[in-house]
Structure formats: structure tokens, C-alpha cells
BANUTOR-142290 format. One record per residue (C-alpha): chain; residue in three letters; x, y, z; residue number from 1. Coordinates in Angstrom, 2 decimals. Each point is the difference from the previous one (the first is absolute). Example, Ala and Ser with C-alpha at 12.3 -4.5 7.8 and 13.67 -1.06 7.14 Angstrom:
2
<atom 'A','ala',<12.30,-4.50,7.80>,1>;
<atom 'A','ser',<1.37,3.44,-0.66>,2>;
end
This chain:
385
<atom 'A','met',<103.60,106.14,150.37>,1>;
<atom 'A','arg',<0.47,3.61,-1.40>,2>;
<atom 'A','ser',<2.24,-1.54,-2.80>,3>;
<atom 'A','ser',<-2.98,-2.71,-0.86>,4>;
<atom 'A','asp',<-2.27,2.20,0.09>,5>;
<atom 'A','ala',<1.30,2.02,-2.61>,6>;
<atom 'A','ile',<0.87,-2.43,-2.04>,7>;
<atom 'A','val',<-4.13,-0.46,-0.70>,8>;
<atom 'A','asp',<-0.22,3.57,0.31>,9>;
<atom 'A','ser',<2.29,0.83,-2.50>,10>;
<atom 'A','phe',<-0.41,-2.69,-2.64>,11>;
<atom 'A','gly',<-3.71,-0.56,0.19>,12>;
<atom 'A','pro',<-0.89,2.98,-1.90>,13>;
<atom 'A','val',<2.60,-0.11,-2.56>,14>;
<atom 'A','ile',<-1.10,-3.32,-0.87>,15>;
<atom 'A','arg',<-3.54,0.82,-0.37>,16>;
<atom 'A','asp',<1.11,3.04,-2.75>,17>;
<atom 'A','ala',<1.82,-2.98,-1.70>,18>;
<atom 'A','glu',<-3.22,-2.03,-0.42>,19>;
<atom 'A','leu',<-1.93,2.83,-1.08>,20>;
<atom 'A','glu',<2.80,0.80,-2.32>,21>;
<atom 'A','ser',<0.23,-3.57,-1.16>,22>;
<atom 'A','glu',<-3.58,-0.10,-0.83>,23>;
<atom 'A','ala',<-0.20,3.17,-1.70>,24>;
<atom 'A','ile',<3.34,-1.14,-2.11>,25>;
<atom 'A','glu',<-2.31,-3.21,-0.87>,26>;
<atom 'A','asp',<-2.90,1.91,-1.15>,27>;
<atom 'A','gln',<2.20,2.37,-2.44>,28>;
<atom 'A','val',<2.05,-2.63,-1.84>,29>;
<atom 'A','phe',<-2.90,-0.92,-2.02>,30>;
<atom 'A','ile',<-1.63,3.49,-0.54>,31>;
<atom 'A','ala',<3.14,1.98,-0.40>,32>;
<atom 'A','arg',<1.40,1.96,-3.10>,33>;
<atom 'A','glu',<2.83,-0.84,-2.01>,34>;
<atom 'A','asp',<1.18,3.38,1.15>,35>;
<atom 'A','asp',<-0.31,-0.94,3.47>,36>;
<atom 'A','tyr',<2.16,-3.39,-0.42>,37>;
<atom 'A','gly',<3.30,1.31,0.85>,38>;
<atom 'A','ser',<-1.44,1.70,3.07>,39>;
<atom 'A','leu',<-1.84,-2.87,1.03>,40>;
<atom 'A','leu',<2.87,-2.29,0.07>,41>;
<atom 'A','lys',<2.13,2.11,2.01>,42>;
<atom 'A','gln',<-2.86,0.48,2.72>,43>;
<atom 'A','ile',<0.09,-4.20,-0.17>,44>;
<atom 'A','gly',<3.33,0.02,0.61>,45>;
<atom 'A','glu',<0.22,2.58,2.79>,46>;
<atom 'A','ser',<-2.49,-1.87,2.15>,47>;
<atom 'A','arg',<1.35,-3.28,-0.56>,48>;
<atom 'A','lys',<3.25,1.33,1.63>,49>;
<atom 'A','arg',<-1.92,1.95,2.78>,50>;
<atom 'A','val',<-1.94,-3.65,0.94>,51>;
<atom 'A','leu',<3.83,-1.78,-0.25>,52>;
<atom 'A','asn',<1.28,2.23,2.57>,53>;
<atom 'A','met',<-2.78,0.00,2.30>,54>;
<atom 'A','met',<0.22,-3.97,-0.20>,55>;
<atom 'A','arg',<3.63,0.05,0.43>,56>;
<atom 'A','leu',<-0.57,2.31,2.92>,57>;
<atom 'A','leu',<-2.54,-2.13,1.32>,58>;
<atom 'A','gly',<1.60,-3.11,-0.63>,59>;
<atom 'A','gly',<1.30,-0.97,3.32>,60>;
<atom 'A','lys',<-2.19,2.10,2.15>,61>;
<atom 'A','ala',<-2.05,-2.88,0.99>,62>;
<atom 'A','asp',<2.36,-2.68,0.87>,63>;
<atom 'A','val',<1.31,3.12,2.12>,64>;
<atom 'A','ile',<-2.87,0.39,1.96>,65>;
<atom 'A','lys',<-1.19,-3.73,-0.12>,66>;
<atom 'A','gly',<3.52,-0.51,2.32>,67>;
<atom 'A','phe',<-0.89,2.64,2.15>,68>;
<atom 'A','ala',<-3.39,-1.97,0.94>,69>;
<atom 'A','lys',<1.03,-2.74,0.19>,70>;
<atom 'A','arg',<2.96,1.25,2.55>,71>;
<atom 'A','cys',<-2.58,1.77,1.95>,72>;
<atom 'A','asn',<-2.44,-2.72,0.07>,73>;
<atom 'A','glu',<2.72,-2.33,1.31>,74>;
<atom 'A','gln',<0.92,2.29,2.79>,75>;
<atom 'A','tyr',<-3.16,1.02,0.65>,76>;
<atom 'A','ser',<0.78,0.92,3.79>,77>;
<atom 'A','val',<2.71,2.50,-0.40>,78>;
<atom 'A','ala',<-1.88,1.72,-3.00>,79>;
<atom 'A','pro',<-0.23,3.92,-0.10>,80>;
<atom 'A','arg',<-3.88,-1.03,-0.13>,81>;
<atom 'A','gly',<-1.92,-3.37,-0.13>,82>;
<atom 'A','asp',<-1.66,0.71,-3.20>,83>;
<atom 'A','ile',<2.86,1.13,-1.99>,84>;
<atom 'A','gly',<0.06,-3.29,-1.87>,85>;
<atom 'A','leu',<-3.36,0.29,-1.50>,86>;
<atom 'A','tyr',<0.40,3.48,-0.60>,87>;
<atom 'A','leu',<3.67,-0.74,-2.33>,88>;
<atom 'A','gly',<-2.13,-2.77,-1.39>,89>;
<atom 'A','asp',<-2.67,2.56,-1.28>,90>;
<atom 'A','ile',<2.55,1.93,-1.55>,91>;
<atom 'A','gln',<1.62,-3.05,-1.60>,92>;
<atom 'A','asp',<-3.34,-0.73,-1.69>,93>;
<atom 'A','his',<0.05,3.52,-1.00>,94>;
<atom 'A','val',<3.27,-0.13,-1.79>,95>;
<atom 'A','val',<-0.69,-3.83,-1.54>,96>;
<atom 'A','thr',<-3.27,1.45,-1.53>,97>;
<atom 'A','met',<1.77,3.46,-1.57>,98>;
<atom 'A','met',<2.69,-2.71,-1.17>,99>;
<atom 'A','ser',<-2.86,-1.58,-1.53>,100>;
<atom 'A','asn',<-1.79,3.17,-1.66>,101>;
<atom 'A','leu',<3.44,0.99,-1.07>,102>;
<atom 'A','gly',<0.00,-3.27,-2.00>,103>;
<atom 'A','his',<-3.11,0.44,-1.36>,104>;
<atom 'A','val',<0.38,3.14,-1.59>,105>;
<atom 'A','glu',<3.53,-0.96,-1.47>,106>;
<atom 'A','lys',<-1.81,-2.92,-1.50>,107>;
<atom 'A','met',<-2.83,2.67,-1.43>,108>;
<atom 'A','leu',<2.90,1.93,-1.32>,109>;
<atom 'A','ser',<1.68,-2.82,-1.53>,110>;
<atom 'A','arg',<-3.22,-0.65,-1.50>,111>;
<atom 'A','ser',<-0.41,3.55,-1.45>,112>;
<atom 'A','his',<3.10,0.15,-1.47>,113>;
<atom 'A','gly',<-0.87,-3.66,-1.79>,114>;
<atom 'A','asn',<-2.50,1.62,-1.36>,115>;
<atom 'A','tyr',<1.29,3.56,-0.58>,116>;
<atom 'A','leu',<2.69,-1.89,-2.26>,117>;
<atom 'A','ala',<-3.18,-2.26,-1.92>,118>;
<atom 'A','gln',<-1.77,3.17,-0.73>,119>;
<atom 'A','leu',<3.29,1.48,-1.60>,120>;
<atom 'A','asn',<0.25,-3.57,-1.91>,121>;
<atom 'A','val',<-3.51,0.22,-1.06>,122>;
<atom 'A','asp',<0.09,3.88,-1.08>,123>;
<atom 'A','gly',<3.54,-0.48,-1.99>,124>;
<atom 'A','val',<-1.71,-2.91,-1.74>,125>;
<atom 'A','met',<-3.36,2.11,-0.77>,126>;
<atom 'A','arg',<2.21,2.92,-1.19>,127>;
<atom 'A','gly',<1.84,-2.24,-2.28>,128>;
<atom 'A','his',<-3.54,-1.30,-1.45>,129>;
<atom 'A','glu',<-0.77,3.57,-0.71>,130>;
<atom 'A','ala',<3.74,0.69,-1.76>,131>;
<atom 'A','asn',<-0.57,-2.96,-2.04>,132>;
<atom 'A','arg',<-3.39,1.21,-1.14>,133>;
<atom 'A','val',<1.52,3.35,-0.65>,134>;
<atom 'A','leu',<2.69,-1.53,-2.04>,135>;
<atom 'A','ala',<-2.12,-2.32,-1.97>,136>;
<atom 'A','lys',<-2.25,3.29,-1.09>,137>;
<atom 'A','ile',<3.49,1.57,-1.09>,138>;
<atom 'A','thr',<0.92,-2.98,-1.70>,139>;
<atom 'A','leu',<-3.27,-0.26,-2.17>,140>;
<atom 'A','ile',<0.03,3.53,-1.01>,141>;
<atom 'A','gly',<3.60,-0.24,-1.26>,142>;
<atom 'A','thr',<-0.69,-3.17,-1.57>,143>;
<atom 'A','ile',<-2.71,1.68,-1.97>,144>;
<atom 'A','leu',<2.06,3.05,-0.70>,145>;
<atom 'A','val',<3.61,-1.66,-1.52>,146>;
<atom 'A','pro',<-2.19,-1.09,-2.93>,147>;
<atom 'A','leu',<-1.98,3.30,-0.78>,148>;
<atom 'A','asn',<3.85,1.36,0.33>,149>;
<atom 'A','leu',<1.32,-2.03,-2.67>,150>;
<atom 'A','ile',<-2.94,0.85,-2.21>,151>;
<atom 'A','thr',<0.49,4.08,0.46>,152>;
<atom 'A','gly',<3.33,-0.62,-0.23>,153>;
<atom 'A','leu',<0.08,-1.70,-3.55>,154>;
<atom 'A','phe',<-2.44,2.45,-1.29>,155>;
<atom 'A','gly',<2.51,2.98,1.18>,156>;
<atom 'A','met',<2.96,-1.25,-1.57>,157>;
<atom 'A','asn',<1.25,1.15,-3.44>,158>;
<atom 'A','val',<-0.76,-2.90,-2.22>,159>;
<atom 'A','asn',<-3.00,-0.68,-1.98>,160>;
<atom 'A','val',<-2.85,-1.22,1.71>,161>;
<atom 'A','pro',<-3.82,-0.76,-1.31>,162>;
<atom 'A','gly',<-2.11,2.59,-0.32>,163>;
<atom 'A','lys',<2.79,2.87,-0.27>,164>;
<atom 'A','asp',<-1.03,1.66,-3.02>,165>;
<atom 'A','ala',<-3.82,-0.83,0.18>,166>;
<atom 'A','gly',<-2.22,3.06,0.53>,167>;
<atom 'A','gly',<-2.50,0.55,2.75>,168>;
<atom 'A','leu',<-0.07,-1.08,3.49>,169>;
<atom 'A','ala',<-1.29,-3.59,-0.70>,170>;
<atom 'A','trp',<3.51,-1.32,0.67>,171>;
<atom 'A','phe',<0.47,2.06,3.19>,172>;
<atom 'A','phe',<-3.09,-1.12,1.81>,173>;
<atom 'A','gly',<0.15,-3.62,-1.48>,174>;
<atom 'A','ile',<3.33,-0.22,2.23>,175>;
<atom 'A','ile',<-1.63,2.00,3.06>,176>;
<atom 'A','gly',<-2.79,-2.88,-0.39>,177>;
<atom 'A','val',<2.17,-2.92,0.17>,178>;
<atom 'A','ile',<1.97,1.41,2.81>,179>;
<atom 'A','ala',<-3.03,0.35,1.79>,180>;
<atom 'A','leu',<-1.10,-3.01,-0.93>,181>;
<atom 'A','phe',<2.84,-1.70,1.10>,182>;
<atom 'A','val',<0.08,1.44,3.15>,183>;
<atom 'A','thr',<-3.74,-0.85,0.68>,184>;
<atom 'A','ala',<0.65,-3.76,-1.04>,185>;
<atom 'A','ser',<3.06,0.07,2.48>,186>;
<atom 'A','leu',<-1.65,1.33,2.61>,187>;
<atom 'A','ala',<-3.29,-2.25,-0.20>,188>;
<atom 'A','leu',<2.46,-3.17,-0.20>,189>;
<atom 'A','ala',<2.09,1.05,3.12>,190>;
<atom 'A','lys',<-3.74,0.68,2.18>,191>;
<atom 'A','arg',<-0.99,-3.73,-1.52>,192>;
<atom 'A','met',<3.34,-1.35,1.07>,193>;
<atom 'A','arg',<0.10,1.52,3.53>,194>;
<atom 'A','thr',<-3.96,-0.54,0.64>,195>;
<atom 'A','ser',<0.92,-3.97,-0.62>,196>;
<atom 'A','ser',<3.39,-0.21,1.83>,197>;
<atom 'A','arg',<-2.17,2.05,2.93>,198>;
<atom 'A','leu',<-3.01,-2.44,-0.01>,199>;
<atom 'A','ile',<2.56,-2.98,0.00>,200>;
<atom 'A','leu',<2.01,1.34,2.70>,201>;
<atom 'A','leu',<-3.15,0.60,2.06>,202>;
<atom 'A','ala',<-1.59,-3.06,-0.60>,203>;
<atom 'A','met',<3.29,-1.71,0.92>,204>;
<atom 'A','arg',<1.30,1.83,3.15>,205>;
<atom 'A','lys',<-2.26,1.95,2.59>,206>;
<atom 'A','leu',<1.81,-1.69,2.73>,207>;
<atom 'A','pro',<3.53,0.24,0.38>,208>;
<atom 'A','asn',<2.48,-3.31,0.01>,209>;
<atom 'A','ile',<2.43,0.37,2.94>,210>;
<atom 'A','ile',<3.10,-1.98,0.54>,211>;
<atom 'A','val',<1.15,-1.03,3.36>,212>;
<atom 'A','thr',<3.36,-1.15,0.23>,213>;
<atom 'A','gly',<2.64,-0.74,1.75>,214>;
<atom 'A','thr',<2.73,-3.07,1.09>,215>;
<atom 'A','pro',<-2.19,-2.74,1.97>,216>;
<atom 'A','gly',<-1.02,0.55,3.65>,217>;
<atom 'A','val',<-0.51,4.00,-0.71>,218>;
<atom 'A','gly',<-4.01,-0.53,0.75>,219>;
<atom 'A','lys',<-1.01,-0.11,-3.84>,220>;
<atom 'A','ser',<-2.82,-2.24,0.15>,221>;
<atom 'A','val',<-0.97,1.65,3.91>,222>;
<atom 'A','his',<-0.42,2.93,-1.76>,223>;
<atom 'A','cys',<-1.36,-0.81,-3.30>,224>;
<atom 'A','glu',<-3.15,-1.85,2.17>,225>;
<atom 'A','gln',<-0.43,3.58,2.01>,226>;
<atom 'A','leu',<-0.07,1.80,-2.96>,227>;
<atom 'A','val',<-2.22,-2.26,-1.52>,228>;
<atom 'A','glu',<-2.96,1.09,2.52>,229>;
<atom 'A','asp',<1.41,3.68,0.23>,230>;
<atom 'A','thr',<-0.14,0.60,-3.66>,231>;
<atom 'A','gly',<-2.45,-2.50,-1.62>,232>;
<atom 'A','leu',<2.98,-1.28,-2.40>,233>;
<atom 'A','arg',<0.82,-3.35,-0.94>,234>;
<atom 'A','his',<3.11,-2.09,1.56>,235>;
<atom 'A','leu',<1.92,-1.58,-2.80>,236>;
<atom 'A','ser',<2.93,-2.78,1.82>,237>;
<atom 'A','ile',<2.13,-0.43,-2.99>,238>;
<atom 'A','asn',<1.74,-3.11,1.97>,239>;
<atom 'A','lys',<-4.06,-1.51,0.09>,240>;
<atom 'A','val',<-0.40,0.81,-3.63>,241>;
<atom 'A','val',<3.81,-1.69,-1.00>,242>;
<atom 'A','lys',<-1.39,-2.94,2.12>,243>;
<atom 'A','asp',<-3.53,-0.40,-0.76>,244>;
<atom 'A','lys',<0.41,0.55,-4.09>,245>;
<atom 'A','gly',<3.37,-1.67,-0.58>,246>;
<atom 'A','cys',<2.13,3.18,-0.85>,247>;
<atom 'A','his',<3.24,-1.69,1.23>,248>;
<atom 'A','glu',<2.69,-2.27,-1.56>,249>;
<atom 'A','gly',<0.50,-1.97,3.24>,250>;
<atom 'A','ile',<1.46,0.92,3.83>,251>;
<atom 'A','asp',<3.16,1.24,0.31>,252>;
<atom 'A','glu',<1.82,-2.50,2.17>,253>;
<atom 'A','ala',<2.64,2.37,1.75>,254>;
<atom 'A','thr',<-2.51,2.47,1.25>,255>;
<atom 'A','gly',<-3.54,-2.37,-0.39>,256>;
<atom 'A','ser',<-1.78,2.81,-2.29>,257>;
<atom 'A','trp',<-1.84,-0.29,-3.26>,258>;
<atom 'A','ile',<2.17,0.88,-2.88>,259>;
<atom 'A','val',<-3.08,2.38,-1.51>,260>;
<atom 'A','asp',<-0.48,-0.03,-3.81>,261>;
<atom 'A','glu',<-0.74,3.66,-0.56>,262>;
<atom 'A','asp',<-1.18,-0.12,-2.77>,263>;
<atom 'A','lys',<-2.49,-2.44,0.32>,264>;
<atom 'A','leu',<-1.10,1.76,3.74>,265>;
<atom 'A','leu',<-0.58,3.46,-1.82>,266>;
<atom 'A','asp',<-2.07,-1.86,-2.69>,267>;
<atom 'A','glu',<-2.11,-1.32,2.74>,268>;
<atom 'A','ile',<-0.53,3.28,1.71>,269>;
<atom 'A','glu',<0.05,2.49,-2.78>,270>;
<atom 'A','asp',<-3.82,0.07,-0.66>,271>;
<atom 'A','asp',<-0.75,0.15,3.73>,272>;
<atom 'A','val',<2.55,2.96,0.80>,273>;
<atom 'A','lys',<-0.98,2.24,-2.88>,274>;
<atom 'A','ala',<-3.46,0.11,1.37>,275>;
<atom 'A','gly',<1.89,1.55,3.13>,276>;
<atom 'A','gly',<-0.95,-0.17,3.77>,277>;
<atom 'A','trp',<2.79,-2.61,1.02>,278>;
<atom 'A','leu',<2.38,0.14,3.10>,279>;
<atom 'A','ile',<2.63,-1.96,-1.96>,280>;
<atom 'A','asp',<1.95,-1.68,3.25>,281>;
<atom 'A','trp',<3.38,-1.41,-0.95>,282>;
<atom 'A','his',<3.77,0.42,0.70>,283>;
<atom 'A','ala',<0.93,1.13,-3.21>,284>;
<atom 'A','cys',<-1.52,3.23,-2.70>,285>;
<atom 'A','asp',<2.09,0.48,-3.17>,286>;
<atom 'A','leu',<-1.44,-2.44,-1.87>,287>;
<atom 'A','phe',<-3.68,2.02,-0.05>,288>;
<atom 'A','pro',<0.01,2.12,-2.68>,289>;
<atom 'A','lys',<-0.85,3.92,0.81>,290>;
<atom 'A','ser',<-3.17,0.27,-1.54>,291>;
<atom 'A','trp',<-1.17,-2.34,2.24>,292>;
<atom 'A','ile',<1.00,1.24,3.17>,293>;
<atom 'A','asp',<-0.86,3.52,2.02>,294>;
<atom 'A','leu',<1.86,-0.20,3.49>,295>;
<atom 'A','val',<2.66,-2.12,0.91>,296>;
<atom 'A','val',<0.51,-0.63,4.05>,297>;
<atom 'A','val',<3.09,-1.54,1.36>,298>;
<atom 'A','leu',<0.09,-1.30,3.44>,299>;
<atom 'A','arg',<2.98,0.03,1.87>,300>;
<atom 'A','cys',<0.91,-1.47,3.51>,301>;
<atom 'A','gln',<3.36,1.29,0.52>,302>;
<atom 'A','ala',<-0.09,-1.39,3.63>,303>;
<atom 'A','thr',<2.00,-3.15,-1.03>,304>;
<atom 'A','asp',<-0.87,-1.90,3.46>,305>;
<atom 'A','val',<-3.72,0.35,-0.79>,306>;
<atom 'A','leu',<0.04,-0.88,-3.46>,307>;
<atom 'A','phe',<2.58,-3.01,0.99>,308>;
<atom 'A','asp',<-2.95,-1.54,2.47>,309>;
<atom 'A','arg',<-2.38,0.53,-2.72>,310>;
<atom 'A','leu',<2.11,-1.90,-2.53>,311>;
<atom 'A','lys',<1.21,-2.70,2.50>,312>;
<atom 'A','ser',<-3.76,-0.67,0.78>,313>;
<atom 'A','arg',<-0.58,-0.76,-3.47>,314>;
<atom 'A','asn',<2.49,-2.85,0.43>,315>;
<atom 'A','tyr',<2.10,1.05,-3.09>,316>;
<atom 'A','pro',<3.18,-1.35,-1.01>,317>;
<atom 'A','glu',<3.41,1.92,1.55>,318>;
<atom 'A','ala',<0.83,0.94,-3.48>,319>;
<atom 'A','lys',<-3.26,1.78,-0.97>,320>;
<atom 'A','leu',<-0.18,1.47,3.40>,321>;
<atom 'A','gln',<3.17,1.61,-0.28>,322>;
<atom 'A','glu',<-0.90,0.88,-3.96>,323>;
<atom 'A','asn',<-2.82,1.67,1.20>,324>;
<atom 'A','leu',<1.68,2.14,2.72>,325>;
<atom 'A','asp',<2.45,1.08,-2.05>,326>;
<atom 'A','ala',<-2.54,1.19,-2.46>,327>;
<atom 'A','glu',<-1.72,2.01,2.80>,328>;
<atom 'A','ile',<3.26,1.54,1.31>,329>;
<atom 'A','phe',<0.98,1.28,-3.67>,330>;
<atom 'A','gly',<-3.42,1.21,-0.84>,331>;
<atom 'A','val',<0.32,-2.35,-3.43>,332>;
<atom 'A','leu',<-3.90,0.41,-0.46>,333>;
<atom 'A','met',<-0.23,3.89,0.43>,334>;
<atom 'A','asp',<2.80,0.45,-2.78>,335>;
<atom 'A','glu',<-1.81,-3.35,-1.74>,336>;
<atom 'A','ala',<-2.99,2.88,0.13>,337>;
<atom 'A','arg',<1.13,3.27,-0.71>,338>;
<atom 'A','asp',<1.99,-1.75,-2.96>,339>;
<atom 'A','ala',<-3.08,-1.54,-1.51>,340>;
<atom 'A','tyr',<-2.95,2.82,0.46>,341>;
<atom 'A','asp',<0.08,3.76,0.18>,342>;
<atom 'A','glu',<1.39,1.28,3.27>,343>;
<atom 'A','glu',<-3.26,2.13,0.89>,344>;
<atom 'A','ile',<-2.25,-3.04,0.30>,345>;
<atom 'A','val',<2.62,-2.26,1.95>,346>;
<atom 'A','val',<-0.69,0.60,4.29>,347>;
<atom 'A','glu',<2.14,-1.73,2.62>,348>;
<atom 'A','leu',<-1.56,-1.01,3.15>,349>;
<atom 'A','lys',<0.76,-1.01,2.84>,350>;
<atom 'A','ser',<-1.08,-3.41,1.43>,351>;
<atom 'A','glu',<1.35,-1.02,3.28>,352>;
<atom 'A','gly',<-3.39,-0.40,2.28>,353>;
<atom 'A','his',<-3.65,0.08,0.12>,354>;
<atom 'A','glu',<0.17,3.95,0.54>,355>;
<atom 'A','asp',<1.65,0.23,-3.41>,356>;
<atom 'A','leu',<-2.62,-2.39,-1.76>,357>;
<atom 'A','glu',<-3.00,2.34,1.60>,358>;
<atom 'A','ala',<1.79,3.22,-1.69>,359>;
<atom 'A','asn',<1.26,-1.81,-3.15>,360>;
<atom 'A','cys',<-3.26,-0.94,-0.57>,361>;
<atom 'A','glu',<-1.29,3.37,0.79>,362>;
<atom 'A','arg',<2.16,1.95,-2.10>,363>;
<atom 'A','ile',<-0.55,-2.33,-3.53>,364>;
<atom 'A','ala',<-3.85,0.13,0.88>,365>;
<atom 'A','gln',<0.36,3.95,-0.58>,366>;
<atom 'A','trp',<1.80,-0.49,-2.91>,367>;
<atom 'A','ser',<-2.30,-2.36,-1.44>,368>;
<atom 'A','glu',<-2.60,2.52,0.65>,369>;
<atom 'A','thr',<1.50,2.47,-1.28>,370>;
<atom 'A','trp',<1.03,-1.80,-3.36>,371>;
<atom 'A','lys',<-3.53,-0.83,-0.69>,372>;
<atom 'A','lys',<-1.48,3.81,0.37>,373>;
<atom 'A','gly',<3.06,0.93,-2.36>,374>;
<atom 'A','gln',<-1.37,-2.49,-2.09>,375>;
<atom 'A','glu',<-3.66,1.28,0.33>,376>;
<atom 'A','lys',<1.01,3.57,-0.71>,377>;
<atom 'A','asp',<2.01,-1.20,-3.56>,378>;
<atom 'A','glu',<-2.97,-1.44,-1.08>,379>;
<atom 'A','asn',<-2.05,2.98,1.08>,380>;
<atom 'A','asp',<2.43,2.03,-1.94>,381>;
<atom 'A','glu',<-0.22,-2.00,-3.06>,382>;
<atom 'A','glu',<-3.46,0.11,-0.03>,383>;
<atom 'A','glu',<-0.47,3.93,0.14>,384>;
<atom 'A','glu',<2.85,0.30,-2.96>,385>;
end
């Protein structure tokens, strides 16, 4: 009996500390400074390690206590005390509750880990935008100075140049005036082009475009439907567009799938997608131009038994079913996404159950909000300049 009490007494406070720590980590993910990211990742890893160790240690205890309680209840007359079966049952309930709490803590830490990675991804994109802005300014300065260097270089050569023998400073100030006029005109032109480009960009892309891709059966449509509610973005089912708008060349008899006319498809959706705010749902992603896309989410279901059951329920032909399973096992679509888009906007997410669905949608919704805040910040910065 003492050992049973010791299980509850020793694990209880530790589990409570783990719960508090997981809640603190979840809050820190979104408010931590960049300098704290390294220590935060280490804290998440150590917390998950402790939780998994406790789950391992508690894993078989409930079954053992359940067996003791069953034997005591069956042999009630010879048990040391009449209520020992009830006592052991109570201990079992405590152990099961602790296991449930540990499972909840592990899910919170897993979600925090995913949010941490998403935050890193967003921060990387934002730093990339800032670096591009700085490089654009340096390029502008270089573009203006190179022609001026050519002019001054010509006049510094040991050859006859206009105004060489003229008296006074008229030619000198004339050259300075031409240079100043050229710089002023170049800056005015650059500002005008930047303003027009910014207005076009803001008018078209106040909301992000997100591709949700993966092999058939990984849950693309379910994710998109949930994200419509969570983010306010619109669901663009490419299969539906292909069928309704006739963007195909017939049906492949071997697989029963549409033979997509990619050029016609892109022409059909171009105006809508460029306006932004779409969740693009399709099993391929490499045909969409980079300039249209802000995030590529590749859903993975590496539990082949789960994916097999999903595909089997769709009554796929054997050849098509096996083709999709092979594509998922070898990560074909993930490789295509990485080849077609910048690595920092490609994210791989697990999609094997309802819990994965909730965690993934929460992570994508958080990314969407951060993206929109970044766009608003860029707009404010441009107005200040």
C-alpha cells in the first residue's frame, strides 16, 4: 500500500510543475525576443523529455494496480482488509488521471514547439523583407552614382574636353548643376516607381495566399474548411475549378483523374489569386508562380495504415491507390514544394488525426495574423518614408 501511495505522492507535484511550465512556455513563444529563442528551444526540449519519461514510468502502473484490485475483489474473504479493492481502485483512478494530465501537457508542448518553429519561419521572412529593402536602397544609390562616376572620369582624363580652355567657373557650375539635376530626376523617378509599385501591391495583396497540398487522403479539404472559419480566407478547390470550368483535356482511364490543362487553369484563376486571400487546395503546387504564394503547407500522413484506409474508402483503383501511397512514403510532394518555392515558406505538417488538424490550423492561423501585421507595418513604414 505504501508503494501505491508513493506513486501518487511522488508524481503528483512533479506533474503539476510540468503543467505550469508548459503553460509558461506556451505564453513565451509569442513574446520572446530573438535572443531568447535558443534558450526557449532548450526549455521545450527538456520539458518534453521529462514528460515523456514520466509517461514511460507511469505507463504500466495503472494495469498492475488494476490487476491487484481485481484479485482482491475476487478473493474478498481472504483479503487483509475488506475495503482494499476500493482503495486500489481509487489509486488506479489517480494514476489514470495523472497519465491523462501528462498526455495533455505533451500536446501543449508539442503545439508550443510547432508555434515556435512557425514564429522562427515568420521572423525569417520578415528579416528577408528588411534585407531586401536595404539592398534595394543600396542598389538605387549605386545606379545613380555609376553614371556620375563616368562623367567625372571623362573630365579627369588627359584629353580635350568641352570647356577646358574656357575662363571662369561657368563650366564647373554647369557640370555640377547637370549632376544635381540628374540625381534629383533619378530620385524622383525612383520614388514614383516605388509608390506606384507599393500601391499596386497593397491593392492586390492585403491577405496572404496559402497553398495546402499533399497526396490525396491527407486532409487538405478538411484543413481548408477549418481554416476558412479560423482565418477568414477563402477556399479555392482546384479540382472543382478544373471540373466546373473545363480546365482539362479529358480523364485518364488508368487512374480516373482529370488530365489538367495547366495553362487554361492558371488563366482562369489568375485574377482572383493575385487579389490575395485564398487557401489553394490541390495535390500539386509547383505550377503556381512564386509571386502568387506566401506560404506552402505540405500535409503528411506517414502512418500508411491510416492513409490506406482513407484512400480505400474513396474506392480508388488499385493502381491509383498504390501510386498515392508510394508518393507519400517517398515524400514526393514535399520535394516538389522545396524545388518550386523558397525553403523558408515551405512547411511540413503532420496530419494523421483530429488533434493534428486542430494544432495545424491554429499554427497556420497564427502565421496568417503575423503576415497581415507585417504587411500593415510595411505600409506604415512606406508612408513615413
